[in-house]
C-alpha positions in Angstrom: -107.7 21.9 35.5 -110.6 20.3 33.6 -110.7 17.7 30.8 -112.6 19.5 28.1 -112.6 16.8 25.4 -112.1 13.1 25.0 -111.4 10.7 22.1 -111.6 6.9 22.6 -110.5 4.5 19.9 -110.7 0.7 20.1 -111.5 0.5 23.8 -114.3 -1.9 24.7 -117.5 -0.8 22.9 -115.9 2.4 21.4 -114.5 1.9 17.9 -113.9 5.6 17.2 -115.6 8.0 19.6 -115.1 11.7 20.3 -116.8 14.3 22.4 -116.1 17.8 23.6 -117.9 20.4 25.8 -117.0 18.6 29.0 -117.4 20.7 32.1 -117.1 20.6 35.9 -119.9 18.0 36.6 -120.8 15.6 33.7 -123.8 13.3 33.9 -123.9 10.5 31.3 -127.1 8.7 30.4 -128.0 6.0 27.8 -129.4 2.6 27.4 -127.9 -0.5 29.0 -124.7 -1.4 27.2 -124.4 2.0 25.7 -120.9 2.4 27.0 -121.4 4.6 30.1 -119.2 2.5 32.4 -116.6 2.0 29.7 -116.5 5.8 29.3 -115.7 6.2 33.0 -113.0 3.5 32.7 -111.4 5.4 29.8 -111.2 8.6 31.7 -109.8 6.7 34.7 -107.0 5.2 32.6 -106.2 8.6 31.0 -105.9 10.6 34.3 -103.9 7.9 36.1 -100.7 8.4 34.1 -97.8 6.7 36.0 -95.2 9.1 37.3 -92.3 7.3 39.0 -93.4 3.7 39.4 -96.0 1.2 38.0 -97.4 0.1 41.3 -100.5 2.2 41.2 -101.1 1.4 37.5 -101.3 -2.3 38.3 -103.9 -1.7 41.0 -106.0 0.4 38.7 -106.1 -2.3 36.0 -107.0 -5.0 38.5 -109.7 -2.7 39.9 -111.3 -2.3 36.4 -111.3 -6.0 35.7 -112.6 -6.9 39.2 -115.4 -4.3 39.1 -116.7 -6.3 36.1 -115.8 -9.8 37.4 -113.6 -10.2 34.4 -111.3 -12.8 35.8 -111.1 -16.4 36.8 -109.7 -17.6 40.1 -107.7 -20.7 41.0 -107.5 -21.5 44.7 -105.2 -24.3 45.9 -104.5 -25.4 49.5 -101.0 -26.8 50.2 -98.8 -27.8 53.2 -95.8 -25.6 54.1 -93.4 -25.5 57.0 -95.7 -22.9 58.5 -98.7 -25.2 58.3 -101.6 -25.3 55.8 -101.6 -22.4 53.3 -103.8 -21.2 50.6 -102.6 -20.1 47.2 -104.9 -17.8 45.1 -104.2 -16.9 41.5 -106.4 -14.7 39.4 -106.4 -14.7 35.6 -107.6 -11.4 34.1 -109.5 -11.4 30.8 -107.3 -8.8 29.2 -108.6 -9.2 25.7 -111.9 -7.7 26.8 -110.4 -4.3 26.9 -110.3 -4.1 23.1 -113.1 -3.2 20.7 -114.8 -6.1 18.9 -114.2 -8.7 21.6 -115.6 -12.0 20.5 -115.6 -11.0 16.9 -112.7 -9.5 15.0 -111.4 -7.5 17.9 -108.8 -4.8 17.4 -105.3 -5.1 18.9 -104.9 -1.4 20.0 -106.8 1.1 22.1 -106.1 4.8 22.3 -107.6 7.3 24.8 -106.5 11.0 24.5 -107.5 14.6 25.1 -106.3 17.8 23.5 -105.4 19.9 26.5 -103.3 22.5 24.7 -101.2 19.5 23.7 -102.3 15.9 23.4 -102.3 13.7 26.5 -102.8 10.1 25.9 -102.9 6.5 27.0 -102.4 3.7 24.5 -103.0 0.0 25.1 -101.7 -2.7 22.7 -101.6 -6.4 22.5 -99.1 -8.7 20.8 -100.5 -11.3 18.5 -97.5 -13.6 19.4 -97.9 -13.0 23.2 -101.5 -13.3 24.3 -100.6 -13.2 28.0 -99.6 -9.6 28.0 -100.9 -6.1 27.1 -98.7 -3.1 26.9 -99.6 0.4 28.1 -97.7 3.3 26.5 -97.3 6.8 28.0 -95.2 9.5 26.3 -97.1 12.5 27.4 -97.1 12.3 31.2 -94.4 13.5 33.5 -91.7 13.4 30.8 -88.2 12.2 31.5 -85.4 13.8 29.5 -81.6 13.9 29.3 -79.9 17.0 30.7 -76.7 17.0 28.7 -78.1 18.3 25.4 -79.6 21.5 24.3 -82.7 19.5 23.2 -84.3 17.3 25.7 -85.0 13.8 24.5 -88.3 12.3 25.4 -88.5 8.9 27.1 -91.6 6.9 26.2 -92.6 4.6 29.1 -94.1 1.1 28.5 -95.8 -1.0 31.1 -96.4 -4.7 30.4 -99.4 -6.1 32.3 -99.9 -9.9 32.1 -103.1 -11.8 32.6 -102.1 -12.7 36.2 -101.8 -9.1 37.2 -98.0 -8.8 37.2 -96.6 -5.6 35.7 -93.1 -4.6 34.4 -91.8 -1.3 33.3 -89.7 -0.5 30.2 -88.4 2.8 28.8 -87.7 3.8 25.2 -86.0 6.9 23.9 -87.9 8.5 21.1 -86.4 10.2 18.0 -88.3 13.3 18.8 -86.8 16.1 20.8 -88.4 19.2 22.4 -87.4 22.3 24.2 -87.4 22.5 28.0 -90.2 25.1 27.9 -92.3 22.7 25.9 -91.7 19.8 28.3 -92.6 22.1 31.3 -95.9 23.0 29.5 -96.7 19.3 28.9 -96.1 18.2 32.5 -98.3 20.9 33.9 -101.6 19.1 33.4 -100.7 16.0 35.4 -99.3 18.1 38.2 -102.7 19.7 38.5 -104.6 16.4 38.7 -103.7 15.4 42.2 -106.0 12.4 42.8 -108.7 10.3 41.2 -111.2 7.7 42.4 -113.6 5.3 40.6 -116.7 4.7 42.7 -118.2 1.5 41.3 -121.8 0.4 41.7 -120.7 -3.2 42.4 -119.2 -2.8 45.8 -118.7 -0.6 48.8 -115.0 -0.3 49.5 -115.0 0.4 53.2 -111.2 -0.4 53.4 -110.5 2.4 51.0 -112.9 4.7 52.9 -111.2 4.0 56.2 -107.7 4.5 54.8 -108.3 8.2 53.9 -110.3 9.1 57.0 -107.3 10.2 59.0 -106.7 13.0 56.5 -110.4 14.1 56.7 -111.1 13.9 60.4 -111.2 17.2 62.3 -111.0 19.3 59.1 -113.7 21.2 57.2 -114.0 18.1 54.9 -115.4 16.1 57.9 -118.3 18.6 58.1 -119.1 17.9 54.4 -119.2 14.2 55.1 -121.5 14.6 58.1 -123.8 16.9 56.1 -123.9 14.2 53.4 -124.9 11.5 56.0 -127.7 13.8 57.2 -129.3 13.5 53.7 -130.3 10.0 54.8 -130.4 10.5 58.6 -130.8 14.1 59.8 -129.9 13.2 63.4 -126.3 12.1 62.7 -123.8 14.0 64.9 -120.5 12.3 64.3 -118.8 9.4 62.6 -116.1 7.2 64.0 -113.7 4.6 62.6 -112.2 1.8 64.6 -109.9 -1.0 63.6 -110.0 -4.2 65.5 -107.9 -7.1 64.4 -107.8 -5.8 60.9 -111.6 -5.3 60.7 -112.8 -1.8 59.9 -115.8 -0.8 62.0 -117.6 2.4 61.1 -120.0 3.8 63.7 -122.3 6.8 63.9 -123.2 9.0 66.8 -126.9 9.8 66.5 -129.0 12.2 68.6 -131.2 10.5 71.2 -129.1 7.3 71.1 -126.8 6.6 74.0 -124.6 4.2 72.1 -123.0 4.5 68.6 -124.9 2.8 65.7 -122.9 0.6 63.4 -123.0 1.8 59.8 -123.6 -1.8 58.6 -127.1 -1.6 60.2 -128.1 1.5 58.4 -128.8 0.1 54.9 -127.2 0.4 51.5 -128.1 4.1 51.0 -126.2 5.3 54.0 -123.1 3.3 52.9 -123.4 4.6 49.4 -123.7 8.3 50.5 -120.7 7.9 52.8 -118.6 6.5 50.0 -119.7 9.3 47.7 -119.0 12.1 50.3 -115.6 10.7 51.2 -114.6 10.2 47.6 -115.7 13.8 46.8 -113.5 15.4 49.5 -110.6 13.0 48.8 -110.3 14.1 45.2 -109.7 17.8 45.7 -108.1 19.1 42.5 -108.7 15.8 40.9 -111.2 13.6 39.1 -114.1 11.5 40.5 -115.9 8.9 38.5 -119.2 7.5 39.8 -121.0 4.6 38.2 -124.8 4.6 38.7 -124.8 7.5 41.1 -128.4 7.1 42.1 -128.0 3.6 43.5 -129.6 3.2 46.9 -131.1 6.7 47.1 -134.7 7.8 46.8 -135.7 10.9 44.8 -135.6 13.4 47.7 -132.2 12.1 48.8 -131.0 12.3 45.1 -131.9 16.0 45.0 -129.8 16.8 48.2 -127.1 14.5 46.8 -126.8 16.5 43.6 -126.7 19.8 45.6 -123.8 18.3 47.6 -122.0 17.1 44.5 -122.4 20.4 42.6 -121.3 22.6 45.5 -118.4 20.4 46.7 -117.1 19.9 43.1 -116.8 23.7 42.7 -115.4 24.4 46.2 -112.7 21.7 46.0 -112.0 21.9 42.3 -113.1 18.3 41.5 -114.2 17.3 38.0 -117.0 14.7 38.3 -118.1 12.1 35.7 -121.2 10.2 36.8 -123.6 7.8 35.1 -127.3 7.0 35.6 -130.2 5.2 34.0 -132.8 6.7 36.4 -135.3 9.4 35.3 -135.7 10.5 38.9 -131.9 11.1 39.1 -132.0 13.2 35.9 -135.0 15.2 37.3 -133.1 15.8 40.6 -130.0 16.8 38.6 -132.1 19.3 36.7 -133.7 20.8 39.8 -130.3 21.1 41.7 -128.7 22.7 38.7 -131.5 25.3 38.3 -130.7 26.5 41.8 -127.2 27.6 40.8 -126.2 31.0 39.6 -123.7 29.6 37.2 -125.4 26.7 35.5 -122.6 26.1 33.0 -120.8 24.0 35.7 -122.8 20.9 34.8 -124.1 19.2 31.6 -125.9 16.0 30.6 -124.6 13.8 27.8 -126.6 11.0 26.2 -124.7 8.1 24.7 -126.5 6.5 21.8 -125.8 4.8 18.5 -126.4 6.4 15.1 -125.7 4.4 11.9 -123.9 1.8 14.1 -121.5 4.3 15.7 -121.6 5.6 19.3 -122.0 9.3 19.8 -122.6 11.8 22.6 -125.6 14.2 22.5 -125.0 17.2 24.8 -127.7 18.9 26.9 -126.9 22.2 28.7 -128.9 23.4 31.8 -131.7 25.0 29.7 -132.0 21.9 27.4 -132.2 19.6 30.4 -134.9 21.8 31.9 -137.0 21.7 28.7 -136.5 17.9 28.3 -137.5 17.1 31.9 -140.5 19.5 32.0 -141.8 18.2 28.7 -141.1 14.5 29.5 -138.7 14.1 26.6 -136.8 10.9 26.9 -133.1 11.5 27.3 -132.0 8.2 29.0 
């Protein structure tokens, strides 16, 4: 199940933005501060609709703020009956989620897609309560009363405060829908089974290690090993060990008697491992990758794109990635030209026209012409 269109209103740099034509693999380009990362965040918030509890939603919001360092931190040492302890409290800059921050910023954001019926995420703030934002979901896994012919929709609201605490509330709407309609509406979220946001700012080895048990000794492990061979062709195996809470990742390499720590292999190897594990972990889901080219030279980028395009099709993953690298765009073009079905990937350039952000779409043939003629699309 693919997201085919997206509308973003009032979120970060997007005042009123719409695009369609989205496909299996989508590469976003544009100038610095053109909204590429904010676009990925909007998709992440949309596809992570809460189902039965708010725990995951709180983690996602903290992740988005922490990726941008949009928080302050207070650390206090104190004495307790257990000895000296440390108290850490973060304060998240929640007002930065809204369009016009620092000027006359809006007090509501909406992110939605027309997938047969509208799916949406709405974020609001209360002018009388600056410590909270509210996230509204009425189109996810709908709850309804069973004792009436018409099922009443429950709209769920999650209040997230600037310290990262979250509470859940439910409101019954006046609207009512048939059970067939509700089943149709819930289908989309049952199809999106997982999502990951791969930030450029950090390598999350803890997250990588936590999913390895589900990958090891399966065909997905072969995909990960093949990805590592993009950087080091002599890699045979990969192993994870946990010692006193420390995750240690080691590689078995041909002609080396002892395993080599991943930490000694450079940023590119860490980056490609994160990318490969994220790809195979989001089967039937959505993967978002910020600055996908980071740490990879041109030849590695070409093999990386071959890996992404093939795995996304094989495992039914929808990919949204950003870049500001011409080499990355050229490698994307070359890998795409090798495919029989070139409609599986597109490039979108985010730019501003008359003061409003827009997306300019390039299909495979238009990408080929632009790259071959040196037309600037970044």
